[in-house]
C-alpha positions, 0 to 999 in steps of 0.5 A: 394882339399887338407886339410892340417891338418887332411886330407887324404894326407901328405907331404913327403919332397917336395912330396905329398902322399895319397888321396886328399879330392875332385877331380873335372873333366870337361868332354866333349870328355872324358865323358866315361873315366871320368865316368868309368876308372877315377871313379874306380881309384878315388874309389880305392885311397879312394878319398871321393868326386868326382864332374864331370861336363858333359858339352855335356849333361849339367849335374853336378854329385857330388858323395860321397864315402860311404862304398867303393862305390860312391853314 
């Protein structure tokens, strides 16, 4: 999700730069990767909200970045 006015990303010509407002993942076989490496990459990028649907476990996680960590 990208908020055009007042969001974290910006257009630099035909390229987008900066973080999106929300990242959403559907994870089955990539569950471990999504909950570890990707989560850390999203935290470092400053993405404020991250949703992961862990299909094999039937779990939906919605994380919000607070003070540099996902809660």
